[in-house]
N, C-alpha and C positions, 0 to 999 in steps of 0.2 A: 708984675709978671705972673701969669697964670700957670698953675700946675696942670699938666696934661694927664698925669697918671692918677688913677683912682685909688682911694684908700679902701683896702679890703676890710670890711667890718667882720670882726671875730664874734662868733656866737658861742658864748660859754655854755649855753644849754645843749648845743649840738656836740660840743667837746665832752660835756658831762654824759651825754648818751653814749658816746664812743667809749668813755671810761667805764660806764656800767657794762657795756658789751665785753670789754677786756676782763673785768673782774668776774662776770657771771659765768662760772664754769660748773663742773659737776657738783662740787661740794656746796655751792651756793643754792643748789636745788635740793640736795638730800638733807642737809643738817637742819634747816629751819622746819622742814616737815617732820623730821625725826624728833626734834625738840617738842613740837606741838603734840605729837602722838604720845610721847612718853610722859608729858606733864600737862594733861588736859585740864586739870583743876588748879594748876599753879601757873597760869599763863603769864601774869604780870612779872613775877621774879624771873621766870625762865627766859622771857623775851628780853628783859633788862640785861641779863647776863650775856645773851647772844649778841645783842646790839653793841655792848661794850667791847667785846673781843672781835666781832666780825664787821663793825662799822667805825666806831670811835678810834680804836687802836690803828686800823689801816689808814684812816684819815690823817692821824698824827704822823704815820709813816710817810704818806704822800707829802705832807707839809715839811717834814724834816728833810726828805730827799730833795725837795725843791730848793731848800736853802743851800744844798750842796750842788745845785745846778743839775740835778738828776744823775750825778756821777756816783753810782753805788760803790765802785771800788774805793773812791776817796772817802765815802761815808763809812765803810767798814774798816778802812785802813787806819782809822783812829785807834783801833785795837792792835795795830801792828800790820805790816804788809803781809806776812805769811798767814796770820789768823784771818785777816780780812779777805784774802784770796780764797782760803778754805771755806769761809762762810758763803761767799758768792758761789763757789762750786756746789756746796750743799743745797743752797736755795734753787739754783738753776736745775740741779738734778731732780729735786723734789717736784718743782712745777713742770718738769719735763717728763722723761720716760720712767722715773722710779715711783711716781705717785699720780700726778694730776692727769697726764695723758691716758694712762690705763684706767683711771677712775672715770674719765669722760667716755671711754669705750664701753666700760661696764654699765654706766648709767644709760647710755644709748641702747645697749642690749636690754637692760631692764625695762626701758620704756616700750620696746618692741616685743619683749617676751610676753607681755600681757595680751598682745594681739595674736601671737602664735606660740603655743606651748612647745612646738617641735623645734624651735630655734635653739641651736647649740652654741654655747659661749666660745668654744675654741674655734669653730668655723667662723663665727661672727667676728671674733677678734682678728683672725687672719685676714678676712675680707676687709675689715676696717683699716688695718695697717697697710694693705695693698692700696686702698683708696687714698689714704693719707700720702703714701709714696707718690702716686700718680699726680696728686694735686700740688705737691710741694717740690717735685723733682725739678721743674723749670720755674717754680715760683710765679705761677700765672696770676694775673690780676683778677681772674674770675673769683678767686677766694675773697678779695675785698668786697666785690659786688655781692657775693653770697652772704657774707657776714653782715653787710649793711641791710640786706633784705630780711635776714632771719632775726635780727635784733628786734625790730618792731613787731614781727610775728610772734616771737617768744614773749615779749612784754604783753601783747594783746592776749595771748594764750593764758599766761599766768594771771592776768587781771580778770579774765573770764572765769577761771577756776575759783579765784577769791570771791568774786561777786556772786557766782552761783552757789558757792559754798556757804555764803551768808543767808541765801534765800531758802535752800533746801533744809528741811527739818533736821535738827541736830541729832546725832547718834553718838553721844559722848560716853566715855568710861571714866573711871576714877583711877588715881595712882596712889602709891605709898610715899610720894615725895613730900617732904616738908618745904616750906618757902625757901629756907636756906639751901636745902639740897637741890631744889629746882634752879635757884640762882647759879649754884656751882655747875649744874648740868648744862645750863645755857652758856656759861663761860667756856666750858670744855668744848661744846659743839661749835662755838664761835672760833676757837682755836683751829678746829678741824677744817674749817673752810679754807684756811691758809691764805686769807686775804692780806695779812700783814706781809707775808712773803711776796705776794703779788704786787703790793704797793711799792716795795723796794725795786722791783724790776720794771714796773709800768710807768714810774714817774718820768724817766728820761724819754719814753715814747710820747707821753702827753706833752711835755715841754717842747720836744722836737716838732710835734704836730702843730702847736700854737705858732712856733717860729716860722714854719713853712707857710702857714695860712697868712701871716702878716710879718714879712721879714723886718719891717721897720720897728717892730716891737722889741727887737733885741736890744736896741739902744735905750729902751724905756723900762728898766727893771721894775719900777713901781706898777706900771700898767700890766706888765707880764704877770706879776704876782697876783694882781687883782683878778685878771682873767682866769688864772690857774685856780685860785681859791673858789671863784664862782663855779667853775667847772667841777671842782672836787665836791663842793656842796651838792651840786645837782646829781652827780654820779652816786655819791654816798647816800643822798636822800632817796634816790630810787631804790638802792639796795635795801635801805632800812624799811621802806614802805612794802616792798615785796616780801622781805623776811617776816615782818610783822603780820601781814595778811596770810601768808602760807602757814606760819606757826599757829595762828588763831584758828584757821579753817581746819588744819590737821587735828588740833585738839577738839574741835567741835564735832568731828566725825571719827574720832579715835577708835571707837568700838569696832568699826569695820576694817581697821588696819592692824588688828592684833595678829601676830604671827607672820606678818609680811616682812620680807627681807628689806634692808634699808634702800638698796638700789631700785626696788620696785614699788616703794611707798607712793611716789608721786603718780605713777601710772595707775595704781589701784585707786588712789584718791580721785584721780581724774575720771576714771570709768564710773566710779560710784556716784560722783556728783553730776557729771554731764551726760551719762548714758553712753552706750556703745558707739554711736555714730560720731557725735562731736568729740568723744574721748579719743577716737582713732586719730582725728586730725591733730589734736593737741599733743598726743604721744609722738606722732611723727615729727611735729615741730620741735619738741624737746630733744628728740633723738638727733635730728639734723643739727640743731644748735650745739649739742655736745660734741658732735664730730667736727663741726667747724672750729670750735675752741681747740680741740685736739690737733687739728691741722695747723692752726696758728702757732700753738706752743711747740709743735714738732719743728716748724721752720725756725722759730726763735732759738730753740735749744741747739739745733744742728748748726746754725750760723755761729753761735757762741763757741761751740766745741771746735768747729773747723777753723775759725778765725783766731780766737783768743787762747784756746787751750792747745791745739795742735799746730798753730801757726801755719795753717794751710798745707801742712805736710801730708794730710789726708784730705782728699777732695770732698766737696759738699755732698755729692751723691753717696759716696761710701760712708760718710759720717751719718747721713740720713738713714741708711740701711741699718747701721749699728743702733741708732736711736730707736728705730721701729722694732728691731729684734728684742731689745730690752723691754719696750712697751708691751709687746705681745706676751713675753714671758710673765711680766708682772700682772697683766690683765687676767691670765689664767688662774691667778691666786684668788680671784673673785674679790668682791668689795670687802668682806670681813677679813680676808687674808692680808690685803693691802693695809687696812686700818690697823691690824694687829702689829704690823711693822712700823707704820707711820706714827701712830698715837704716842708711843713712848718718846720718839724723837721730838715731836712737837711739844709735848709737855715738859721736856727737859730744856729745850732751846728757846722757846718763845718768851718765857719771863725775862731771860737775859737780853734777848733782842728788843723787848719792850723797854727795858732799862736803858739800853744803848740808844734807842730812839729818843727817849726823854732827855738823856744827857747831851745828845747831839743838838737837840732843840735849845737846851740851856746854853750850850757852847756858842751857838749862832746868835742867840738873843742877848746873852749877858757875858759872854767870854769865859764861862765856866770850863775849866780845863780837865778836871778829873774824869776818867772814863774806864781805864783798864781795871783798876781795883774794884769799883762798884759792880761792874759786869761780871768779873771773876767771882766775887762774893755771892752775887745772885745765882750764878750757875752752880756753885758749891752748895748753897742752901737748898736750891731746887732739887739737886741730886740727893741730898740727905733726906729731904721730905719724901721723895719718891721711894727711897730705900725703906724707910720706916712706915710709909703709908702706900703700899703697892696697890 
């Protein structure tokens, strides 16, 4: 008997590209450039630190969540139902209106500020929030098309900056960082990308996408895991390549970036390397990509609040308005203001979340049960370290 239905072949590379698109937000542009600019003569230890916390750790997060079938509530509830729920709320808030959405708006503003010095942040933030509202109010599919179109353009733009940055004569400065200090700086900037937080939330999206592409794979867990791992390697490999290239090029041209604010580093680097005309095109692409990321995150966060937190007692449009009001207020703090609030939270919580990720991997692979005490001890030790080493 012949089968009439066709088997839809899954392409892990395409899923990996989509994964790269989901991860690549504002922090992924800013912090590799900042790392290179601050440690031009300590590239190797600095990029090692950055790749550890911005690529390897998030990859382990993706792997760990896949072993829980992408169910982040079940993943965090090993610490207890209430603590697990609080962690999910914190992560969703930070990748939503309290950090990542306003950071995307600010980086978009910073990319365009180089082209027009008269651009006002408050006006731009208000206009951006209005645009996000119009694009997410009815959840139009044009956003999916826009995202698919902008990801290759963004990749091409960043590859062009890296390639040209290697050809243009270097204009490097020196720093006072030792190798150990550069490693620690890279580790810290990798934290700031918030990629581990993103991996917790995006794992379920990736798994769902694979299942929709090939429904029959649901009954083949080994094949599903194989596709997921290949896609993860592709997505994380692209991130690592872009991080390494941007960090190296920023260090190579660090002298011309002295005194430039973090949110405008990439646009200044672009104009310096590519010149005014090509630089304009790249800055526009980066700005649009950041706004597209903000639009996607606003939709994800609003659906989470409306459905899971408020149990649909507040409608999606009203929850969206609240999300954008918070995003607007946070964006007016500028990049340095947001980082001043965000950095202590990340430095306190990420070590404990990294330990939780490792323990959950051990739990799935070897049945290791202990989780609450090690995570609590890690949190206490981190707090003590921060108190005595501010």
